[in-house]
Each structure stands twice: as C-alpha cells, then as structure tokens.
C-alpha distance (Angstrom), angle and dihedral (degrees) to the residues before:
residue distance angle dihedral
X1 . . .
X2 3.75 . .
X3 3.77 105.0 .
X4 3.77 135.4 -148.1
X5 3.84 90.3 -118.7
X6 3.78 87.8 58.5
X7 3.84 96.8 52.8
X8 3.81 93.3 87.8
X9 3.81 90.9 63.2
X10 3.83 125.4 90.6
X11 3.79 89.4 -130.6
X12 3.78 121.1 26.7
X13 3.80 108.5 -122.0
X14 3.78 92.5 -128.4
X15 3.83 93.2 64.5
X16 3.74 101.1 36.8
X17 3.74 92.8 95.6
X18 3.83 95.5 48.3
X19 3.82 90.4 46.5
X20 3.80 90.9 47.6
X21 3.89 89.3 53.2
X22 3.76 91.7 47.8
X23 3.85 91.0 45.0
X24 3.81 90.9 52.4
X25 3.86 89.3 48.7
X26 3.80 89.4 49.0
X27 3.77 92.6 50.5
X28 3.76 91.2 50.5
X29 3.74 92.8 49.6
X30 3.87 92.9 45.2
X31 3.87 90.6 51.2
X32 3.81 93.4 43.3
X33 3.81 92.2 53.2
X34 3.77 89.4 45.3
X35 3.75 90.9 56.2
X36 3.80 94.1 44.7
X37 3.82 96.0 48.4
X38 3.79 99.9 35.3
X39 3.79 112.5 138.1
X40 3.79 94.1 1.1
X41 3.80 123.0 137.1
X42 3.89 98.3 -170.7
X43 3.77 134.0 60.5
X44 3.78 123.3 -101.0
X45 3.86 126.7 -116.6
X46 3.79 87.1 -96.3
X47 3.84 89.4 54.3
X48 3.74 91.1 49.7
X49 3.78 91.3 52.2
X50 3.75 94.1 44.7
X51 3.85 91.9 46.2
X52 3.81 90.0 52.6
X53 3.80 88.6 51.3
X54 3.81 95.8 46.1
X55 3.83 102.9 34.5
X56 3.73 117.9 114.7
X57 3.87 115.0 -90.4
X58 3.84 106.7 -114.0
X59 3.76 93.0 -121.1
X60 3.75 93.1 49.6
X61 3.81 100.2 40.4
X62 3.87 96.2 98.4
X63 3.84 90.1 55.3
X64 3.90 101.7 35.5
X65 3.74 98.8 40.9
X66 3.86 93.7 67.9
X67 3.79 87.5 47.9
X68 3.80 90.9 54.0
X69 3.77 88.8 53.0
X70 3.78 91.9 52.1
X71 3.80 90.3 51.0
X72 3.74 92.4 50.0
X73 3.85 90.0 47.9
X74 3.81 90.4 62.7
X75 3.85 89.5 73.9
X76 3.84 95.7 41.1
X77 3.91 110.2 117.6
X78 3.80 98.8 -98.7
X79 3.84 99.1 42.4
X80 3.75 90.1 41.0
X81 3.83 90.6 53.3
X82 3.78 90.1 48.6
X83 3.78 91.4 49.0
X84 3.78 91.1 48.7
X85 3.83 92.5 52.2
X86 3.82 93.1 45.4
X87 3.79 91.1 49.2
X88 3.77 93.5 46.5
X89 3.80 90.6 47.6
X90 3.73 92.7 50.1
X91 3.80 91.4 49.6
X92 3.82 90.7 49.5
X93 3.80 92.5 46.2
X94 3.81 90.3 53.9
X95 3.80 91.1 49.4
X96 3.79 97.1 -105.3
X97 3.70 98.5 127.5
X98 3.82 96.1 161.5
X99 3.80 88.9 52.9
X100 3.82 87.9 49.3
X101 3.72 89.8 58.5
X102 3.83 91.2 43.1
X103 3.85 88.0 52.8
X104 3.80 87.4 62.6
X105 3.86 103.2 30.1
X106 3.81 96.9 41.6
X107 3.77 99.8 57.7
X108 3.85 90.4 37.8
X109 3.84 91.6 53.6
X110 3.92 91.6 47.3
X111 3.80 90.0 48.8
X112 3.81 91.8 49.1
X113 3.85 91.4 50.4
X114 3.83 90.7 48.9
X115 3.84 92.9 49.3
X116 3.73 91.1 50.8
X117 3.73 93.7 47.3
X118 3.83 97.6 48.8
X119 3.85 99.1 70.0
X120 3.83 90.1 37.2
X121 3.82 91.3 56.5
X122 3.72 95.2 37.4
X123 3.84 96.5 -160.8
X124 3.81 110.6 156.2
X125 3.82 140.8 -167.3
X126 3.77 133.6 -166.1
X127 3.82 96.4 16.8
X128 3.82 102.8 -42.9
X129 3.79 113.2 -17.9
X130 3.82 110.6 136.1
X131 3.83 106.7 -119.5
X132 3.76 113.1 170.1
X133 2.96 120.4 116.3
X134 3.80 107.0 15.6
X135 3.80 113.9 -119.9
X136 3.71 93.0 -159.9
X137 3.83 94.5 52.2
X138 3.76 89.3 48.5
X139 3.76 93.7 49.8
X140 3.74 97.4 47.7
X141 3.81 90.8 45.7
X142 3.81 90.6 51.9
X143 3.79 92.7 51.1
X144 3.80 95.3 46.2
X145 3.87 88.5 48.9
X146 3.89 89.1 58.1
X147 3.74 92.3 43.4
X148 3.80 90.7 52.0
X149 3.79 89.8 47.9
X150 3.78 89.7 51.2
X151 3.85 92.1 50.9
X152 3.78 88.0 45.8
X153 3.80 91.5 55.6
X154 3.82 88.2 62.8
X155 3.81 94.4 51.9
X156 3.72 141.2 63.5
X157 3.76 110.4 -134.8
X158 3.77 136.7 157.2
X159 3.84 115.7 -100.5
X160 3.85 91.4 -104.2
X161 3.71 93.5 49.5
X162 3.80 94.0 44.9
X163 3.80 91.1 49.9
X164 3.83 90.9 47.4
X165 3.81 90.1 51.6
X166 3.84 94.9 52.2
X167 3.75 98.1 41.8
X168 3.81 93.9 37.7
X169 3.84 92.4 52.5
X170 3.82 90.2 46.4
X171 3.85 91.3 50.6
X172 3.79 91.8 47.7
X173 3.81 91.8 51.0
X174 3.79 91.8 48.0
X175 3.75 91.3 47.1
X176 3.78 94.6 54.1
X177 3.84 91.5 45.9
X178 3.85 89.2 45.5
X179 3.77 90.3 53.8
X180 3.73 92.4 49.3
X181 3.84 92.8 50.9
X182 3.77 96.3 43.9
X183 3.84 91.3 43.5
X184 3.80 88.4 49.5
X185 3.78 91.3 47.8
X186 3.83 93.2 -127.9
X187 3.83 95.8 118.6
X188 3.68 144.2 21.8
X189 3.81 114.0 -110.8
X190 3.74 91.6 -116.5
X191 3.82 89.5 54.6
X192 3.77 88.1 63.7
X193 3.79 92.1 45.4
X194 3.81 87.4 55.1
X195 3.77 91.5 50.8
X196 3.80 91.1 50.8
X197 3.81 91.6 49.4
X198 3.87 92.1 49.3
X199 3.84 91.6 52.8
X200 3.86 92.5 45.4
X201 3.80 88.7 52.2
X202 3.82 99.8 41.2
X203 3.86 106.7 36.6
X204 3.88 97.4 57.0
X205 3.82 88.2 45.5
X206 3.78 90.6 53.7
X207 3.77 90.6 46.1
X208 3.82 91.6 52.0
X209 3.86 89.3 49.3
X210 3.82 89.7 51.7
X211 3.85 91.8 50.6
X212 3.80 91.3 46.2
X213 3.74 94.1 50.8
X214 3.83 93.0 44.3
X215 3.82 92.5 48.6
X216 3.76 91.1 51.4
X217 3.75 92.2 49.3
X218 3.82 90.9 49.2
X219 3.81 91.0 49.2
X220 3.79 91.3 49.3
X221 3.77 91.9 51.3
X222 3.82 92.5 50.0
X223 3.77 90.8 50.2
X224 3.80 92.6 55.1
X225 3.84 112.0 104.0
X226 3.80 114.4 -115.3
X227 3.75 114.2 -105.5
C-alpha cells in the first residue's frame, strides 16, 4: 500500500520497481523505433494504419480540427511553461516539495532527451521537419505523470492500483495528444509513441534521483552534531 510516510517523496517507494520496469521497456521501444525510422521521410505501414484510425471523420473535421489545435497548443512553449509553473506551485502548496521539483525537472529532462534524439534519428515529415520523437507527446506525458503522482500522494492504494493509475493516466494523456498531432498531420503516430516512451523512461528516473539526493541531504543533516 502507498503509505502516508511515503507521500513526501517524488516517487512512492512501492511503485519504484514497477515504474523502473516500465521505464526500461519505454527506453527499449523508443530506441528500437529510432533505429527503425532513422533517416526516413515517410510513415511506416503502422503509421498508415494508425493514421487511418485516428484521422478526422470527414463530416466532423470542421469541428474536431480546431479541437486538435487546442490540444496541441497545450504543449507549445508558453502554455507548457505556464502549466509547469502551475503544477509546481500546486505541488508546493500541498507540501509536496519533491514533486514540485519533479514538475519542473521531469518535463525539462524529457524535452532535452527528445531534442537530442531528433537530429540523431533524422526522421522528417513535410519536407524536412524533424519528427521523431514528438516533443509535444513527451511533454504532455511528463506533466500527466506528475499530476498522477500528486493525486496518488493523497490516496492509499495497493501497489498494482497505484501503478495502474500513474501509467494509465500517462497513456491517456499521450493518446489524446497523439490523436491531436496525427489528426492535425504534424506527426506520424509512431513519433508520438516515441515521445510517450521517452517520458515514461525519463520522468521516473528523474524522480528517483530527486528522492535519492533529498534523502542523502536529510541523512547528512541528521548526522551533524547539535551546536
């Protein structure tokens, strides 16, 4: 069970192992897709199938296309920065200081990894725009992961349920952003999958690092002799 004593951490100890496993799998998938699509300027058969499944229905396009633009806009630089600050402030206000730090460091780390990968992979769309992995998908997944961890810090759930909440929320956020980007024809579907996988791999790792550093600082302060 996630315990009250664990609610001050960035990552509850009970779900660190499941998140580590999912993060490793995410890293493997992200790297595998990067190798498969390196240097390509067209979508794969999987992308064609997913695009057909996710594209806007002709009769609904006038209504849904603006919605897809709004969803995409949530991960644009300025809205993303505002969301990051609001999320960090909320975590801080609720006394979750490590989560407040993760709300900034997690998305920033995921974004950095994506920006490093894009020119290395070299996959392009629409005549030269680097596309893999999707920055927007990575960003929204990172934010939703932190939001899920914040919600989790207020609950007492079993390890399985807590893991399902975190990963399920992240997958839902990535799916919505993936739909928006594919429907808006700005990314291949597998680009968004890659962005999701990067965030799933990076954010828990950053959270673990925050907890490790904070625990060591706390132990060091306790070990100092009283003056």
